N, CA and C atoms as a LAMMPS dump frame, in Angstrom:
ITEM: TIMESTEP
0
ITEM: NUMBER OF ATOMS
291
ITEM: BOX BOUNDS ff ff ff
-5.0000000000000000e+02 5.0000000000000000e+02
-5.0000000000000000e+02 5.0000000000000000e+02
-5.0000000000000000e+02 5.0000000000000000e+02
ITEM: ATOMS id mol type element x y z
1 1 1 N -342.136 -16.018 -360.2
2 1 2 C -341.985 -14.734 -360.832
3 1 3 C -341.75 -14.981 -362.322
4 2 1 N -342.482 -14.328 -363.162
5 2 2 C -342.273 -14.419 -364.6
6 2 3 C -341.552 -13.169 -365.064
7 3 1 N -340.438 -13.366 -365.766
8 3 2 C -339.608 -12.239 -366.182
9 3 3 C -339.342 -12.297 -367.676
10 4 1 N -339.084 -11.146 -368.256
11 4 2 C -338.608 -11.142 -369.642
12 4 3 C -337.198 -11.722 -369.64
13 5 1 N -336.756 -12.242 -370.769
14 5 2 C -335.428 -12.847 -370.83
15 5 3 C -334.342 -11.832 -370.49
16 6 1 N -334.492 -10.621 -370.981
17 6 2 C -333.484 -9.577 -370.718
18 6 3 C -333.346 -9.321 -369.22
19 7 1 N -334.469 -9.178 -368.519
20 7 2 C -334.431 -8.924 -367.077
21 7 3 C -333.94 -10.164 -366.333
22 8 1 N -334.369 -11.348 -366.773
23 8 2 C -333.929 -12.592 -366.153
24 8 3 C -332.403 -12.699 -366.151
25 9 1 N -331.767 -12.289 -367.248
26 9 2 C -330.315 -12.379 -367.363
27 9 3 C -329.597 -11.525 -366.326
28 10 1 N -330.267 -10.547 -365.73
29 10 2 C -329.625 -9.73 -364.696
30 10 3 C -329.484 -10.497 -363.379
31 11 1 N -330.133 -11.655 -363.267
32 11 2 C -330.076 -12.456 -362.049
33 11 3 C -329.005 -13.532 -362.085
34 12 1 N -328.361 -13.748 -363.23
35 12 2 C -327.402 -14.836 -363.353
36 12 3 C -326.281 -14.476 -364.321
37 13 1 N -325.126 -15.092 -364.09
38 13 2 C -324.023 -14.922 -365.036
39 13 3 C -323.926 -16.13 -365.968
40 14 1 N -324.762 -17.141 -365.735
41 14 2 C -324.773 -18.343 -366.569
42 14 3 C -325.528 -18.066 -367.859
43 15 1 N -325.259 -18.885 -368.862
44 15 2 C -326.002 -18.73 -370.107
45 15 3 C -327.446 -19.175 -369.894
46 16 1 N -328.331 -18.604 -370.651
47 16 2 C -329.749 -18.943 -370.559
48 16 3 C -330.035 -20.068 -371.549
49 17 1 N -330.644 -21.128 -371.073
50 17 2 C -330.947 -22.289 -371.906
51 17 3 C -332.177 -22.012 -372.755
52 18 1 N -332.13 -22.462 -373.989
53 18 2 C -333.287 -22.363 -374.879
54 18 3 C -334.241 -23.493 -374.499
55 19 1 N -335.344 -23.159 -373.861
56 19 2 C -336.273 -24.168 -373.359
57 19 3 C -336.98 -24.94 -374.467
58 20 1 N -336.898 -24.463 -375.707
59 20 2 C -337.518 -25.213 -376.795
60 20 3 C -336.664 -26.403 -377.22
61 21 1 N -335.396 -26.443 -376.777
62 21 2 C -334.515 -27.548 -377.159
63 21 3 C -333.946 -28.307 -375.965
64 22 1 N -334.122 -27.808 -374.756
65 22 2 C -333.581 -28.467 -373.568
66 22 3 C -334.518 -28.241 -372.39
67 23 1 N -334.508 -29.178 -371.448
68 23 2 C -335.312 -29.039 -370.238
69 23 3 C -334.381 -29.044 -369.045
70 24 1 N -334.381 -27.969 -368.298
71 24 2 C -333.557 -27.889 -367.102
72 24 3 C -334.358 -28.274 -365.868
73 25 1 N -335.637 -27.958 -365.876
74 25 2 C -336.506 -28.255 -364.738
75 25 3 C -337.955 -28.256 -365.21
76 26 1 N -338.805 -28.933 -364.455
77 26 2 C -340.244 -28.882 -364.686
78 26 3 C -340.861 -28.276 -363.444
79 27 1 N -341.558 -27.192 -363.623
80 27 2 C -342.222 -26.533 -362.512
81 27 3 C -343.529 -27.266 -362.245
82 28 1 N -343.719 -27.773 -361.032
83 28 2 C -344.952 -28.462 -360.66
84 28 3 C -345.671 -27.632 -359.608
85 29 1 N -346.896 -27.259 -359.913
86 29 2 C -347.684 -26.405 -359.034
87 29 3 C -348.815 -27.199 -358.399
88 30 1 N -348.89 -27.262 -357.07
89 30 2 C -349.978 -27.992 -356.433
90 30 3 C -351.295 -27.225 -356.547
91 31 1 N -352.395 -27.96 -356.512
92 31 2 C -353.727 -27.357 -356.576
93 31 3 C -354.569 -27.906 -355.437
94 32 1 N -355.603 -27.153 -355.069
95 32 2 C -356.493 -27.57 -353.998
96 32 3 C -357.629 -28.462 -354.477
97 33 1 N -357.794 -28.581 -355.804
98 33 2 C -358.885 -29.388 -356.344
99 33 3 C -358.599 -29.74 -357.797
100 34 1 N -359.346 -30.707 -358.31
101 34 2 C -359.241 -31.057 -359.725
102 34 3 C -359.66 -29.866 -360.585
103 35 1 N -360.691 -29.159 -360.155
104 35 2 C -361.164 -27.996 -360.911
105 35 3 C -360.087 -26.927 -361.013
106 36 1 N -359.308 -26.75 -359.939
107 36 2 C -358.229 -25.752 -359.962
108 36 3 C -357.132 -26.153 -360.953
109 37 1 N -356.876 -27.449 -361.085
110 37 2 C -355.914 -27.939 -362.08
111 37 3 C -356.389 -27.525 -363.464
112 38 1 N -357.635 -27.883 -363.767
113 38 2 C -358.178 -27.615 -365.097
114 38 3 C -358.27 -26.123 -365.392
115 39 1 N -358.649 -25.334 -364.392
116 39 2 C -358.797 -23.891 -364.604
117 39 3 C -357.465 -23.247 -364.985
118 40 1 N -356.395 -23.555 -364.25
119 40 2 C -355.103 -22.94 -364.545
120 40 3 C -354.584 -23.381 -365.916
121 41 1 N -354.677 -24.669 -366.212
122 41 2 C -354.146 -25.168 -367.485
123 41 3 C -354.967 -24.625 -368.652
124 42 1 N -356.279 -24.608 -368.52
125 42 2 C -357.114 -24.056 -369.59
126 42 3 C -356.811 -22.579 -369.825
127 43 1 N -356.59 -21.829 -368.749
128 43 2 C -356.25 -20.409 -368.86
129 43 3 C -354.897 -20.231 -369.548
130 44 1 N -353.926 -21.055 -369.173
131 44 2 C -352.595 -20.972 -369.789
132 44 3 C -352.669 -21.275 -371.283
133 45 1 N -353.418 -22.3 -371.652
134 45 2 C -353.539 -22.669 -373.061
135 45 3 C -354.238 -21.561 -373.844
136 46 1 N -355.252 -20.966 -373.253
137 46 2 C -355.955 -19.855 -373.913
138 46 3 C -355.025 -18.66 -374.121
139 47 1 N -353.998 -18.545 -373.266
140 47 2 C -353.047 -17.431 -373.357
141 47 3 C -351.84 -17.757 -374.238
142 48 1 N -351.802 -18.953 -374.83
143 48 2 C -350.714 -19.271 -375.747
144 48 3 C -349.826 -20.432 -375.359
145 49 1 N -350.065 -21.035 -374.201
146 49 2 C -349.284 -22.207 -373.811
147 49 3 C -349.688 -23.395 -374.694
148 50 1 N -348.825 -24.399 -374.747
149 50 2 C -349.065 -25.579 -375.577
150 50 3 C -349.286 -26.791 -374.66
151 51 1 N -350.409 -27.496 -374.821
152 51 2 C -350.631 -28.69 -373.988
153 51 3 C -349.492 -29.686 -374.191
154 52 1 N -349.135 -30.392 -373.129
155 52 2 C -348.087 -31.408 -373.225
156 52 3 C -348.734 -32.791 -373.166
157 53 1 N -348.442 -33.569 -372.166
158 53 2 C -348.996 -34.911 -372.047
159 53 3 C -350.513 -34.864 -371.872
160 54 1 N -351.153 -35.986 -372.14
161 54 2 C -352.587 -36.108 -371.88
162 54 3 C -352.816 -35.967 -370.377
163 55 1 N -353.988 -35.474 -369.965
164 55 2 C -354.277 -35.403 -368.527
165 55 3 C -354.073 -36.777 -367.878
166 56 1 N -353.533 -36.776 -366.686
167 56 2 C -353.279 -38.009 -365.945
168 56 3 C -354.251 -38.092 -364.773
169 57 1 N -354.904 -39.233 -364.611
170 57 2 C -355.829 -39.426 -363.495
171 57 3 C -355.588 -40.806 -362.904
172 58 1 N -354.971 -40.845 -361.731
173 58 2 C -354.72 -42.107 -361.046
174 58 3 C -355.734 -42.363 -359.938
175 59 1 N -356.845 -41.644 -359.965
176 59 2 C -357.846 -41.796 -358.917
177 59 3 C -357.57 -40.88 -357.74
178 60 1 N -356.38 -40.984 -357.158
179 60 2 C -356.023 -40.127 -356.03
180 60 3 C -355.279 -38.87 -356.475
181 61 1 N -354.853 -38.835 -357.76
182 61 2 C -354.119 -37.681 -358.26
183 61 3 C -354.587 -37.331 -359.668
184 62 1 N -354.766 -36.04 -359.914
185 62 2 C -355.164 -35.522 -361.222
186 62 3 C -354.127 -34.494 -361.627
187 63 1 N -353.552 -34.648 -362.833
188 63 2 C -352.553 -33.677 -363.27
189 63 3 C -352.679 -33.398 -364.762
190 64 1 N -352.276 -32.209 -365.122
191 64 2 C -352.195 -31.795 -366.522
192 64 3 C -350.935 -30.975 -366.678
193 65 1 N -350.44 -30.874 -367.91
194 65 2 C -349.213 -30.114 -368.115
195 65 3 C -349.264 -29.341 -369.426
196 66 1 N -348.405 -28.33 -369.484
197 66 2 C -348.302 -27.49 -370.673
198 66 3 C -346.896 -26.916 -370.74
199 67 1 N -346.562 -26.374 -371.893
200 67 2 C -345.312 -25.637 -372.049
201 67 3 C -345.684 -24.178 -372.259
202 68 1 N -345.001 -23.286 -371.564
203 68 2 C -345.282 -21.863 -371.743
204 68 3 C -344.791 -21.441 -373.135
205 69 1 N -345.093 -20.218 -373.554
206 69 2 C -344.698 -19.797 -374.906
207 69 3 C -343.198 -19.9 -375.2
208 70 1 N -342.356 -19.907 -374.165
209 70 2 C -340.914 -20.072 -374.365
210 70 3 C -340.488 -21.537 -374.336
211 71 1 N -341.424 -22.436 -374.068
212 71 2 C -341.118 -23.863 -374.045
213 71 3 C -340.859 -24.467 -372.679
214 72 1 N -340.966 -23.689 -371.598
215 72 2 C -340.73 -24.217 -370.255
216 72 3 C -341.903 -25.11 -369.841
217 73 1 N -341.618 -26.349 -369.398
218 73 2 C -342.693 -27.251 -369
219 73 3 C -343.242 -26.909 -367.612
220 74 1 N -344.563 -26.97 -367.493
221 74 2 C -345.245 -26.686 -366.237
222 74 3 C -346.289 -27.78 -366.021
223 75 1 N -346.356 -28.31 -364.812
224 75 2 C -347.376 -29.29 -364.453
225 75 3 C -348.207 -28.72 -363.317
226 76 1 N -349.474 -29.026 -363.326
227 76 2 C -350.382 -28.627 -362.241
228 76 3 C -351.011 -29.911 -361.75
229 77 1 N -351.017 -30.145 -360.434
230 77 2 C -351.564 -31.398 -359.94
231 77 3 C -352.31 -31.247 -358.629
232 78 1 N -353.293 -32.103 -358.489
233 78 2 C -354.074 -32.201 -357.257
234 78 3 C -353.934 -33.627 -356.747
235 79 1 N -353.618 -33.765 -355.465
236 79 2 C -353.53 -35.078 -354.848
237 79 3 C -354.473 -35.137 -353.663
238 80 1 N -355.337 -36.155 -353.655
239 80 2 C -356.187 -36.425 -352.502
240 80 3 C -355.443 -37.411 -351.625
241 81 1 N -354.88 -36.927 -350.537
242 81 2 C -354.087 -37.805 -349.688
243 81 3 C -354.961 -38.864 -349.012
244 82 1 N -356.23 -38.55 -348.805
245 82 2 C -357.148 -39.544 -348.25
246 82 3 C -357.306 -40.71 -349.229
247 83 1 N -357.507 -40.384 -350.515
248 83 2 C -357.623 -41.442 -351.532
249 83 3 C -356.298 -42.18 -351.714
250 84 1 N -355.185 -41.433 -351.655
251 84 2 C -353.869 -42.056 -351.788
252 84 3 C -353.651 -43.078 -350.678
253 85 1 N -353.949 -42.692 -349.453
254 85 2 C -353.769 -43.59 -348.321
255 85 3 C -354.672 -44.81 -348.467
256 86 1 N -355.906 -44.609 -348.905
257 86 2 C -356.823 -45.736 -349.095
258 86 3 C -356.318 -46.701 -350.144
259 87 1 N -355.789 -46.193 -351.244
260 87 2 C -355.252 -47.043 -352.308
261 87 3 C -354.029 -47.805 -351.821
262 88 1 N -353.177 -47.151 -351.049
263 88 2 C -351.973 -47.812 -350.539
264 88 3 C -352.341 -48.92 -349.561
265 89 1 N -353.271 -48.653 -348.658
266 89 2 C -353.691 -49.667 -347.691
267 89 3 C -354.334 -50.846 -348.416
268 90 1 N -355.157 -50.567 -349.428
269 90 2 C -355.786 -51.642 -350.206
270 90 3 C -354.744 -52.495 -350.908
271 91 1 N -353.6 -51.905 -351.243
272 91 2 C -352.524 -52.644 -351.906
273 91 3 C -351.597 -53.327 -350.899
274 92 1 N -351.929 -53.224 -349.6
275 92 2 C -351.125 -53.878 -348.574
276 92 3 C -349.896 -53.109 -348.152
277 93 1 N -349.869 -51.808 -348.397
278 93 2 C -348.722 -50.986 -348.008
279 93 3 C -349.077 -50.136 -346.801
280 94 1 N -348.095 -49.903 -345.944
281 94 2 C -348.339 -49.009 -344.817
282 94 3 C -348.177 -47.569 -345.268
283 95 1 N -348.929 -46.679 -344.632
284 95 2 C -348.923 -45.272 -345.036
285 95 3 C -348.758 -44.397 -343.801
286 96 1 N -347.884 -43.433 -343.915
287 96 2 C -347.694 -42.435 -342.844
288 96 3 C -347.823 -41.076 -343.494
289 97 1 N -349.011 -40.454 -343.377
290 97 2 C -349.259 -39.157 -344.008
291 97 3 C -349.329 -38.095 -342.958
């Protein structure tokens, strides 16, 4: 749920952290495909979000991140568990997915 700061404050008695100077949490959103990762992040950036780290591609996982206009970090990632299991087995590790 995305809320204005004023409305958000009605849900808590704690002070609201300035996300441009502190990080309390990173929201990570799963995706069904690499294309879905790119689509959401590109849409967010077009709407005013700021790209964060460079896109990450480990073969079995693709992720990108951005900060929303208030500075809250958001990551979007896709993981191919089939590729993950294959990479783990190739490295001599057991996998239980």
